[in-house]
N, C-alpha and C positions, 0 to 999 in steps of 0.2 A: 478486413483484418481477421486473422485467425489466431486463436490462443491455444497453446499446447498445455492442456490440463494434465497434471501429473497422473491423475487417476483414469481419465477418459480418452486421453490422446488429443490430437488436434481437432478443434471445434470452431464453429463459426462464431463470430462476435455476438450474434443474436442470442446465444445461449447464456450470456453473461450480463451482469449488471455492474456498472462502474460505481465505486463507492469512495473515491477520493484519493488524496495524497497519502501514501503509506509511511511517509517519514515525519509527519507532524505529530508531536507528542501533546497530549491533553494536559492542561495546566492543573495544578493541585488546588481543590476547592478551599483548602485550609490556609493557603498562602495569604499573607497580609495584602498582597497586590493582586488578588485573584481577579477582580473586575477588569483591571488593565490587561492582564494576561489573557483572559478570555476574549476580550475585544480583539486583541492582536491575533489570537489563535483563530478566531471566526472570520475576521475581515482583512487582515493584513498579510497577504500571501504574495509571494513572487511567482512569476511564470516564466522561468528562464528556458531557452531552447536547449535541446540535448536530452540526455538520459533522465528519466524520471521514474521513481518507484510508486506504483499505484495499487490500490486494493481493488480486487474484482471478486465477485461472488458468482459461482457456476449455478445459477438459478435453475437452468433447464436440464441440468445434468446431475452430477454427484453432490451438489450443494456444498462444495468445498470453498473456503475463502483463500484467495491467492494473492500473492505479491508479484505483480508483473512489472518488469523493468522495460520501459518502452522509450524510444526516442520521439518526443513530441513533435519534432519537426518533420520526421519521415514516417512515423507510426510503426517503424520497424521494432519488433520485440526481440530483445537480447536474452531474456531470462524469465522464467516463470517458476515459482516455488510456493509450496503451501505455506500459508500465513502462519500456521502453527509452528512449522519448522523455523521460519524466520524469527518468530517471537522467542522460541527456545534458544536459538543461536545468540540473539541479542541478550537474553538474560544471562546466558553462560559467559558471554564476553564482558558483561557488566561486572559479574562476580570476579572474573580474573583480574580486572583493573582496580577493583576495590581494596 
């Protein structure tokens, strides 16, 4: 598998570290149900086939955090974005709906 880093271009999977699901939101520590929320956050995950957004770190390259959209059944990558840009876009879209 090869990942197209926005800074470095297409690189081998060996240059990257997988860091998990990019769609999971960390629960709020101050929530009255924080313990239950953290148990679900840590242990209760689904693994559906199809497209999945994942966090990857370019450890042997530019050290960028990436959000990679990958089909977990075929390993085909359909999109790679800088995690910073995804976070800023999510923050902007949250403000627009609030």
